[in-house]
N, CA, C and O atoms as a GROMACS GRO file, in nm:
protein
  472
    1GLN      N    1   2.111   6.748   7.324
    1GLN     CA    2   1.982   6.728   7.258
    1GLN      C    3   1.889   6.653   7.354
    1GLN      O    4   1.922   6.547   7.406
    2VAL      N    5   1.772   6.712   7.375
    2VAL     CA    6   1.675   6.651   7.466
    2VAL      C    7   1.592   6.548   7.391
    2VAL      O    8   1.544   6.574   7.281
    3GLN      N    9   1.576   6.432   7.451
    3GLN     CA   10   1.491   6.328   7.394
    3GLN      C   11   1.404   6.266   7.503
    3GLN      O   12   1.451   6.237   7.613
    4LEU      N   13   1.277   6.248   7.471
    4LEU     CA   14   1.185   6.173   7.553
    4LEU      C   15   1.131   6.061   7.465
    4LEU      O   16   1.069   6.087   7.362
    5VAL      N   17   1.155   5.937   7.505
    5VAL     CA   18   1.118   5.823   7.421
    5VAL      C   19   1.020   5.735   7.496
    5VAL      O   20   1.054   5.672   7.597
    6GLU      N   21   0.896   5.732   7.446
    6GLU     CA   22   0.793   5.648   7.508
    6GLU      C   23   0.797   5.507   7.452
    6GLU      O   24   0.838   5.485   7.338
    7SER      N   25   0.754   5.413   7.534
    7SER     CA   26   0.740   5.275   7.491
    7SER      C   27   0.633   5.208   7.575
    7SER      O   28   0.593   5.260   7.679
    8GLY      N   29   0.588   5.090   7.530
    8GLY     CA   30   0.494   5.012   7.608
    8GLY      C   31   0.350   5.016   7.560
    8GLY      O   32   0.264   4.947   7.615
    9GLY      N   33   0.323   5.095   7.458
    9GLY     CA   34   0.188   5.099   7.405
    9GLY      C   35   0.154   4.972   7.329
    9GLY      O   36   0.240   4.887   7.306
   10GLY      N   37   0.026   4.960   7.290
   10GLY     CA   38  -0.015   4.843   7.214
   10GLY      C   39  -0.164   4.822   7.220
   10GLY      O   40  -0.240   4.910   7.259
   11LEU      N   41  -0.204   4.703   7.178
   11LEU     CA   42  -0.345   4.664   7.177
   11LEU      C   43  -0.374   4.577   7.299
   11LEU      O   44  -0.302   4.481   7.325
   12VAL      N   45  -0.478   4.611   7.372
   12VAL     CA   46  -0.514   4.535   7.491
   12VAL      C   47  -0.665   4.525   7.498
   12VAL      O   48  -0.737   4.614   7.452
   13GLN      N   49  -0.714   4.417   7.557
   13GLN     CA   50  -0.859   4.399   7.572
   13GLN      C   51  -0.910   4.482   7.689
   13GLN      O   52  -0.835   4.512   7.781
   14PRO      N   53  -1.037   4.518   7.686
   14PRO     CA   54  -1.096   4.589   7.801
   14PRO      C   55  -1.073   4.511   7.929
   14PRO      O   56  -1.088   4.389   7.934
   15GLY      N   57  -1.036   4.585   8.034
   15GLY     CA   58  -1.004   4.522   8.162
   15GLY      C   59  -0.858   4.486   8.178
   15GLY      O   60  -0.815   4.450   8.287
   16GLY      N   61  -0.783   4.495   8.070
   16GLY     CA   62  -0.642   4.460   8.074
   16GLY      C   63  -0.554   4.571   8.126
   16GLY      O   64  -0.602   4.677   8.167
   17SER      N   65  -0.424   4.546   8.125
   17SER     CA   66  -0.326   4.640   8.178
   17SER      C   67  -0.212   4.663   8.080
   17SER      O   68  -0.180   4.577   7.998
   18LEU      N   69  -0.154   4.780   8.089
   18LEU     CA   70  -0.032   4.814   8.017
   18LEU      C   71   0.052   4.903   8.106
   18LEU      O   72   0.001   4.974   8.193
   19ARG      N   73   0.183   4.899   8.084
   19ARG     CA   74   0.271   4.993   8.152
   19ARG      C   75   0.350   5.070   8.047
   19ARG      O   76   0.424   5.011   7.968
   20LEU      N   77   0.332   5.200   8.046
   20LEU     CA   78   0.407   5.286   7.958
   20LEU      C   79   0.534   5.334   8.028
   20LEU      O   80   0.535   5.356   8.149
   21SER      N   81   0.640   5.350   7.950
   21SER     CA   82   0.766   5.405   8.000
   21SER      C   83   0.806   5.524   7.914
   21SER      O   84   0.776   5.530   7.795
   22CYS      N   85   0.874   5.618   7.976
   22CYS     CA   86   0.928   5.733   7.903
   22CYS      C   87   1.069   5.756   7.953
   22CYS      O   88   1.089   5.796   8.068
   23ALA      N   89   1.166   5.731   7.868
   23ALA     CA   90   1.306   5.749   7.902
   23ALA      C   91   1.354   5.884   7.853
   23ALA      O   92   1.340   5.918   7.735
   24ALA      N   93   1.411   5.962   7.943
   24ALA     CA   94   1.456   6.096   7.910
   24ALA      C   95   1.609   6.102   7.901
   24ALA      O   96   1.679   6.032   7.974
   25SER      N   97   1.657   6.185   7.812
   25SER     CA   98   1.800   6.212   7.803
   25SER      C   99   1.820   6.358   7.766
   25SER      O  100   1.734   6.420   7.704
   26GLY      N  101   1.935   6.412   7.804
   26GLY     CA  102   1.966   6.550   7.770
   26GLY      C  103   1.912   6.652   7.866
   26GLY      O  104   1.926   6.772   7.843
   27ILE      N  105   1.848   6.607   7.976
   27ILE     CA  106   1.798   6.700   8.078
   27ILE      C  107   1.838   6.648   8.216
   27ILE      O  108   1.870   6.531   8.234
   28SER      N  109   1.834   6.739   8.313
   28SER     CA  110   1.852   6.698   8.452
   28SER      C  111   1.718   6.646   8.501
   28SER      O  112   1.639   6.719   8.562
   29PHE      N  113   1.693   6.520   8.474
   29PHE     CA  114   1.561   6.460   8.488
   29PHE      C  115   1.499   6.484   8.625
   29PHE      O  116   1.380   6.515   8.634
   30SER      N  117   1.576   6.471   8.731
   30SER     CA  118   1.520   6.480   8.866
   30SER      C  119   1.464   6.618   8.897
   30SER      O  120   1.386   6.634   8.990
   31MET      N  121   1.503   6.718   8.821
   31MET     CA  122   1.458   6.854   8.845
   31MET      C  123   1.329   6.887   8.770
   31MET      O  124   1.272   6.994   8.788
   32TYR      N  125   1.284   6.795   8.688
   32TYR     CA  126   1.167   6.820   8.606
   32TYR      C  127   1.042   6.752   8.662
   32TYR      O  128   1.049   6.643   8.718
   33ALA      N  129   0.928   6.821   8.646
   33ALA     CA  130   0.800   6.756   8.663
   33ALA      C  131   0.771   6.676   8.536
   33ALA      O  132   0.811   6.715   8.426
   34GLU      N  133   0.703   6.566   8.553
   34GLU     CA  134   0.673   6.479   8.439
   34GLU      C  135   0.522   6.459   8.429
   34GLU      O  136   0.451   6.450   8.530
   35GLY      N  137   0.475   6.452   8.306
   35GLY     CA  138   0.333   6.428   8.287
   35GLY      C  139   0.307   6.332   8.173
   35GLY      O  140   0.385   6.323   8.078
   36TRP      N  141   0.197   6.262   8.185
   36TRP     CA  142   0.146   6.180   8.075
   36TRP      C  143   0.017   6.247   8.025
   36TRP      O  144  -0.073   6.277   8.103
   37TYR      N  145   0.012   6.270   7.896
   37TYR     CA  146  -0.104   6.326   7.830
   37TYR      C  147  -0.153   6.226   7.725
   37TYR      O  148  -0.080   6.135   7.686
   38ARG      N  149  -0.276   6.245   7.682
   38ARG     CA  150  -0.326   6.160   7.574
   38ARG      C  151  -0.414   6.242   7.481
   38ARG      O  152  -0.473   6.344   7.518
   39GLN      N  153  -0.420   6.193   7.358
   39GLN     CA  154  -0.503   6.259   7.258
   39GLN      C  155  -0.572   6.152   7.175
   39GLN      O  156  -0.508   6.073   7.106
   40ALA      N  157  -0.703   6.152   7.183
   40ALA     CA  158  -0.785   6.061   7.103
   40ALA      C  159  -0.823   6.131   6.972
   40ALA      O  160  -0.822   6.254   6.966
   41PRO      N  161  -0.856   6.055   6.869
   41PRO     CA  162  -0.891   6.116   6.740
   41PRO      C  163  -1.005   6.216   6.755
   41PRO      O  164  -1.109   6.185   6.813
   42GLY      N  165  -0.984   6.335   6.701
   42GLY     CA  166  -1.088   6.437   6.704
   42GLY      C  167  -1.103   6.509   6.837
   42GLY      O  168  -1.194   6.590   6.854
   43LYS      N  169  -1.013   6.479   6.931
   43LYS     CA  170  -1.023   6.542   7.062
   43LYS      C  171  -0.895   6.617   7.095
   43LYS      O  172  -0.791   6.595   7.033
   44GLN      N  173  -0.905   6.707   7.194
   44GLN     CA  174  -0.787   6.781   7.237
   44GLN      C  175  -0.700   6.694   7.326
   44GLN      O  176  -0.746   6.600   7.390
   45ARG      N  177  -0.573   6.728   7.328
   45ARG     CA  178  -0.481   6.659   7.419
   45ARG      C  179  -0.520   6.693   7.562
   45ARG      O  180  -0.548   6.808   7.595
   46GLU      N  181  -0.520   6.591   7.648
   46GLU     CA  182  -0.559   6.612   7.787
   46GLU      C  183  -0.456   6.550   7.882
   46GLU      O  184  -0.390   6.452   7.849
   47LEU      N  185  -0.444   6.611   7.999
   47LEU     CA  186  -0.355   6.560   8.101
   47LEU      C  187  -0.416   6.436   8.165
   47LEU      O  188  -0.532   6.436   8.204
   48VAL      N  189  -0.337   6.331   8.174
   48VAL     CA  190  -0.380   6.206   8.236
   48VAL      C  191  -0.326   6.196   8.379
   48VAL      O  192  -0.401   6.168   8.472
   49ALA      N  193  -0.196   6.219   8.394
   49ALA     CA  194  -0.132   6.206   8.525
   49ALA      C  195  -0.008   6.293   8.528
   49ALA      O  196   0.054   6.319   8.425
   50HIS      N  197   0.026   6.338   8.648
   50HIS     CA  198   0.138   6.431   8.664
   50HIS      C  199   0.213   6.397   8.792
   50HIS      O  200   0.153   6.360   8.892
   51ILE      N  201   0.345   6.409   8.786
   51ILE     CA  202   0.426   6.387   8.906
   51ILE      C  203   0.530   6.498   8.913
   51ILE      O  204   0.600   6.526   8.816
   52THR      N  205   0.540   6.560   9.030
   52THR     CA  206   0.636   6.668   9.046
   52THR      C  207   0.776   6.613   9.071
   52THR      O  208   0.794   6.492   9.087
   53SER      N  209   0.873   6.702   9.073
   53SER     CA  210   1.011   6.659   9.101
   53SER      C  211   1.022   6.603   9.242
   53SER      O  212   1.111   6.523   9.270
   54ALA      N  213   0.932   6.644   9.330
   54ALA     CA  214   0.931   6.594   9.469
   54ALA      C  215   0.851   6.466   9.485
   54ALA      O  216   0.852   6.405   9.592
   55GLY      N  217   0.782   6.425   9.378
   55GLY     CA  218   0.708   6.299   9.384
   55GLY      C  219   0.560   6.312   9.410
   55GLY      O  220   0.492   6.210   9.421
   56SER      N  221   0.508   6.433   9.420
   56SER     CA  222   0.363   6.450   9.438
   56SER      C  223   0.292   6.420   9.306
   56SER      O  224   0.339   6.456   9.199
   57THR      N  225   0.178   6.354   9.318
   57THR     CA  226   0.106   6.312   9.198
   57THR      C  227  -0.036   6.368   9.194
   57THR      O  228  -0.096   6.398   9.297
   58ASN      N  229  -0.088   6.380   9.074
   58ASN     CA  230  -0.231   6.406   9.057
   58ASN      C  231  -0.277   6.343   8.927
   58ASN      O  232  -0.198   6.319   8.836
   59TYR      N  233  -0.407   6.317   8.920
   59TYR     CA  234  -0.464   6.240   8.811
   59TYR      C  235  -0.592   6.304   8.758
   59TYR      O  236  -0.663   6.374   8.831
   60ALA      N  237  -0.620   6.279   8.632
   60ALA     CA  238  -0.750   6.315   8.578
   60ALA      C  239  -0.855   6.229   8.646
   60ALA      O  240  -0.829   6.113   8.680
   61ASP      N  241  -0.973   6.284   8.667
   61ASP     CA  242  -1.079   6.210   8.734
   61ASP      C  243  -1.111   6.079   8.662
   61ASP      O  244  -1.146   5.979   8.726
   62SER      N  245  -1.099   6.079   8.532
   62SER     CA  246  -1.136   5.962   8.453
   62SER      C  247  -1.045   5.842   8.474
   62SER      O  248  -1.080   5.730   8.438
   63VAL      N  249  -0.926   5.865   8.531
   63VAL     CA  250  -0.830   5.755   8.549
   63VAL      C  251  -0.795   5.729   8.695
   63VAL      O  252  -0.720   5.636   8.724
   64LYS      N  253  -0.848   5.809   8.786
   64LYS     CA  254  -0.818   5.789   8.928
   64LYS      C  255  -0.857   5.650   8.973
   64LYS      O  256  -0.966   5.601   8.943
   65GLY      N  257  -0.765   5.587   9.046
   65GLY     CA  258  -0.791   5.452   9.094
   65GLY      C  259  -0.755   5.343   8.995
   65GLY      O  260  -0.753   5.226   9.031
   66ARG      N  261  -0.727   5.381   8.871
   66ARG     CA  262  -0.690   5.281   8.769
   66ARG      C  263  -0.548   5.300   8.719
   66ARG      O  264  -0.481   5.202   8.687
   67PHE      N  265  -0.502   5.423   8.712
   67PHE     CA  266  -0.368   5.454   8.660
   67PHE      C  267  -0.278   5.500   8.774
   67PHE      O  268  -0.323   5.562   8.870
   68THR      N  269  -0.149   5.468   8.762
   68THR     CA  270  -0.050   5.513   8.860
   68THR      C  271   0.074   5.565   8.787
   68THR      O  272   0.132   5.495   8.705
   69ILE      N  273   0.112   5.687   8.819
   69ILE     CA  274   0.234   5.744   8.764
   69ILE      C  275   0.346   5.731   8.867
   69ILE      O  276   0.323   5.747   8.987
   70SER      N  277   0.465   5.701   8.820
   70SER     CA  278   0.580   5.691   8.909
   70SER      C  279   0.705   5.732   8.831
   70SER      O  280   0.704   5.740   8.708
   71ARG      N  281   0.811   5.756   8.905
   71ARG     CA  282   0.936   5.795   8.840
   71ARG      C  283   1.053   5.727   8.906
   71ARG      O  284   1.052   5.698   9.026
   72ASP      N  285   1.156   5.701   8.826
   72ASP     CA  286   1.282   5.646   8.876
   72ASP      C  287   1.391   5.742   8.829
   72ASP      O  288   1.434   5.737   8.714
   73ASN      N  289   1.435   5.828   8.919
   73ASN     CA  290   1.534   5.929   8.880
   73ASN      C  291   1.669   5.868   8.845
   73ASN      O  292   1.744   5.925   8.766
   74ALA      N  293   1.699   5.752   8.902
   74ALA     CA  294   1.826   5.685   8.871
   74ALA      C  295   1.828   5.636   8.725
   74ALA      O  296   1.934   5.624   8.664
   75LYS      N  297   1.709   5.608   8.672
   75LYS     CA  298   1.699   5.559   8.534
   75LYS      C  299   1.648   5.666   8.439
   75LYS      O  300   1.630   5.640   8.320
   76ASN      N  301   1.625   5.788   8.491
   76ASN     CA  302   1.570   5.897   8.407
   76ASN      C  303   1.444   5.853   8.335
   76ASN      O  304   1.426   5.882   8.217
   77THR      N  305   1.357   5.785   8.406
   77THR     CA  306   1.239   5.726   8.344
   77THR      C  307   1.114   5.754   8.428
   77THR      O  308   1.118   5.748   8.550
   78VAL      N  309   1.005   5.783   8.359
   78VAL     CA  310   0.875   5.796   8.422
   78VAL      C  311   0.784   5.688   8.366
   78VAL      O  312   0.793   5.653   8.248
   79TYR      N  313   0.698   5.635   8.450
   79TYR     CA  314   0.612   5.523   8.412
   79TYR      C  315   0.465   5.562   8.428
   79TYR      O  316   0.430   5.651   8.506
   80LEU      N  317   0.381   5.492   8.354
   80LEU     CA  318   0.238   5.502   8.374
   80LEU      C  319   0.182   5.360   8.372
   80LEU      O  320   0.173   5.297   8.267
   81GLN      N  321   0.144   5.312   8.490
   81GLN     CA  322   0.080   5.182   8.501
   81GLN      C  323  -0.069   5.202   8.481
   81GLN      O  324  -0.133   5.278   8.553
   82MET      N  325  -0.123   5.133   8.382
   82MET     CA  326  -0.265   5.148   8.347
   82MET      C  327  -0.336   5.016   8.368
   82MET      O  328  -0.305   4.917   8.300
   83ASN      N  329  -0.430   5.013   8.460
   83ASN     CA  330  -0.507   4.893   8.489
   83ASN      C  331  -0.654   4.916   8.456
   83ASN      O  332  -0.698   5.030   8.439
   84SER      N  333  -0.727   4.808   8.448
   84SER     CA  334  -0.872   4.815   8.420
   84SER      C  335  -0.901   4.906   8.301
   84SER      O  336  -0.986   4.994   8.308
   85LEU      N  337  -0.829   4.882   8.194
   85LEU     CA  338  -0.841   4.970   8.078
   85LEU      C  339  -0.978   4.960   8.013
   85LEU      O  340  -1.040   4.853   8.010
   86LYS      N  341  -1.023   5.074   7.961
   86LYS     CA  342  -1.153   5.085   7.897
   86LYS      C  343  -1.135   5.130   7.752
   86LYS      O  344  -1.033   5.190   7.719
   87PRO      N  345  -1.230   5.102   7.666
   87PRO     CA  346  -1.219   5.149   7.527
   87PRO      C  347  -1.197   5.300   7.517
   87PRO      O  348  -1.130   5.347   7.425
   88GLU      N  349  -1.254   5.375   7.610
   88GLU     CA  350  -1.236   5.521   7.605
   88GLU      C  351  -1.096   5.566   7.644
   88GLU      O  352  -1.064   5.684   7.633
   89ASP      N  353  -1.012   5.474   7.689
   89ASP     CA  354  -0.871   5.507   7.714
   89ASP      C  355  -0.788   5.503   7.586
   89ASP      O  356  -0.671   5.539   7.587
   90THR      N  357  -0.848   5.460   7.477
   90THR     CA  358  -0.777   5.453   7.350
   90THR      C  359  -0.733   5.592   7.306
   90THR      O  360  -0.814   5.683   7.295
   91ALA      N  361  -0.604   5.606   7.281
   91ALA     CA  362  -0.547   5.736   7.244
   91ALA      C  363  -0.398   5.719   7.217
   91ALA      O  364  -0.341   5.614   7.242
   92VAL      N  365  -0.338   5.826   7.165
   92VAL     CA  366  -0.192   5.835   7.163
   92VAL      C  367  -0.151   5.900   7.294
   92VAL      O  368  -0.201   6.006   7.331
   93TYR      N  369  -0.059   5.835   7.364
   93TYR     CA  370  -0.013   5.884   7.494
   93TYR      C  371   0.124   5.949   7.477
   93TYR      O  372   0.214   5.893   7.415
   94TYR      N  373   0.136   6.068   7.534
   94TYR     CA  374   0.257   6.148   7.522
   94TYR      C  375   0.318   6.174   7.659
   94TYR      O  376   0.248   6.196   7.757
   95CYS      N  377   0.449   6.170   7.663
   95CYS     CA  378   0.524   6.206   7.782
   95CYS      C  379   0.566   6.352   7.772
   95CYS      O  380   0.600   6.401   7.664
   96ASN      N  381   0.563   6.421   7.886
   96ASN     CA  382   0.603   6.560   7.890
   96ASN      C  383   0.695   6.585   8.008
   96ASN      O  384   0.673   6.533   8.118
   97ALA      N  385   0.798   6.664   7.985
   97ALA     CA  386   0.888   6.708   8.092
   97ALA      C  387   0.884   6.860   8.099
   97ALA      O  388   0.896   6.928   7.997
   98ASN      N  389   0.867   6.912   8.219
   98ASN     CA  390   0.848   7.055   8.235
   98ASN      C  391   0.924   7.108   8.356
   98ASN      O  392   0.926   7.046   8.463
   99ARG      N  393   0.987   7.224   8.336
   99ARG     CA  394   1.056   7.288   8.446
   99ARG      C  395   1.049   7.439   8.425
   99ARG      O  396   1.066   7.488   8.313
  100ILE      N  397   1.023   7.510   8.531
  100ILE     CA  398   1.022   7.656   8.522
  100ILE      C  399   1.131   7.709   8.613
  100ILE      O  400   1.126   7.695   8.735
  101ARG      N  401   1.232   7.770   8.550
  101ARG     CA  402   1.341   7.832   8.625
  101ARG      C  403   1.383   7.954   8.544
  101ARG      O  404   1.460   7.942   8.449
  102LEU      N  405   1.332   8.068   8.582
  102LEU     CA  406   1.345   8.194   8.508
  102LEU      C  407   1.264   8.186   8.378
  102LEU      O  408   1.184   8.275   8.349
  103ILE      N  409   1.286   8.081   8.300
  103ILE     CA  410   1.204   8.058   8.182
  103ILE      C  411   1.148   7.917   8.190
  103ILE      O  412   1.190   7.838   8.274
  104GLU      N  413   1.054   7.887   8.103
  104GLU     CA  414   0.995   7.754   8.104
  104GLU      C  415   1.066   7.663   8.005
  104GLU      O  416   1.088   7.698   7.890
  105TYR      N  417   1.100   7.544   8.054
  105TYR     CA  418   1.155   7.440   7.969
  105TYR      C  419   1.047   7.333   7.957
  105TYR      O  420   1.000   7.279   8.057
  106ASN      N  421   1.009   7.302   7.833
  106ASN     CA  422   0.897   7.211   7.810
  106ASN      C  423   0.930   7.119   7.692
  106ASN      O  424   0.960   7.167   7.582
  107TYR      N  425   0.926   6.989   7.716
  107TYR     CA  426   0.963   6.892   7.614
  107TYR      C  427   0.858   6.783   7.602
  107TYR      O  428   0.792   6.748   7.700
  108TRP      N  429   0.843   6.730   7.478
  108TRP     CA  430   0.745   6.626   7.450
  108TRP      C  431   0.811   6.506   7.384
  108TRP      O  432   0.907   6.519   7.308
  109GLY      N  433   0.757   6.389   7.414
  109GLY     CA  434   0.794   6.270   7.340
  109GLY      C  435   0.714   6.259   7.212
  109GLY      O  436   0.631   6.345   7.182
  110GLN      N  437   0.740   6.154   7.137
  110GLN     CA  438   0.677   6.136   7.007
  110GLN      C  439   0.541   6.068   7.016
  110GLN      O  440   0.464   6.068   6.920
  111GLY      N  441   0.511   6.010   7.131
  111GLY     CA  442   0.382   5.945   7.151
  111GLY      C  443   0.386   5.795   7.128
  111GLY      O  444   0.466   5.745   7.049
  112THR      N  445   0.296   5.726   7.198
  112THR     CA  446   0.281   5.582   7.179
  112THR      C  447   0.132   5.550   7.178
  112THR      O  448   0.055   5.601   7.260
  113GLN      N  449   0.092   5.466   7.085
  113GLN     CA  450  -0.050   5.435   7.068
  113GLN      C  451  -0.095   5.330   7.168
  113GLN      O  452  -0.031   5.226   7.186
  114VAL      N  453  -0.208   5.358   7.233
  114VAL     CA  454  -0.274   5.261   7.319
  114VAL      C  455  -0.414   5.239   7.262
  114VAL      O  456  -0.491   5.333   7.246
  115THR      N  457  -0.444   5.114   7.233
  115THR     CA  458  -0.576   5.078   7.179
  115THR      C  459  -0.639   4.974   7.270
  115THR      O  460  -0.581   4.868   7.295
  116VAL      N  461  -0.757   5.005   7.319
  116VAL     CA  462  -0.830   4.913   7.407
  116VAL      C  463  -0.953   4.865   7.330
  116VAL      O  464  -1.047   4.940   7.306
  117SER      N  465  -0.949   4.739   7.294
  117SER     CA  466  -1.056   4.685   7.210
  117SER      C  467  -1.062   4.534   7.222
  117SER      O  468  -0.960   4.467   7.242
  118SER      N  469  -1.182   4.481   7.211
  118SER     CA  470  -1.198   4.336   7.211
  118SER      C  471  -1.197   4.281   7.068
  118SER      O  472  -1.210   4.161   7.048
   0.00000   0.00000   0.00000
């Protein structure tokens, strides 16, 4: 059974920092690309940051220079370090694991709420 479990969300003031974690089980984690997505109320889910199995990263323009995605294959965990948070970063953040090998394998976590407010 595949599980992706996010943690680290919460309430933070503008300018503050949070680190999200996503622990995976039931998959060969190192073979998967990992992504962090977010969905704000009334908006579509959007890609925030992505890291390939080889460690290459890319970011949404809105978070470049503020967010950093990383992975620890020994711990089957992907992280999202979020600095200089803004109210517009408020959303539910979801972890995604994806692999394409003959067919596509795609898994989602349950989400963790991040609220940026004074």
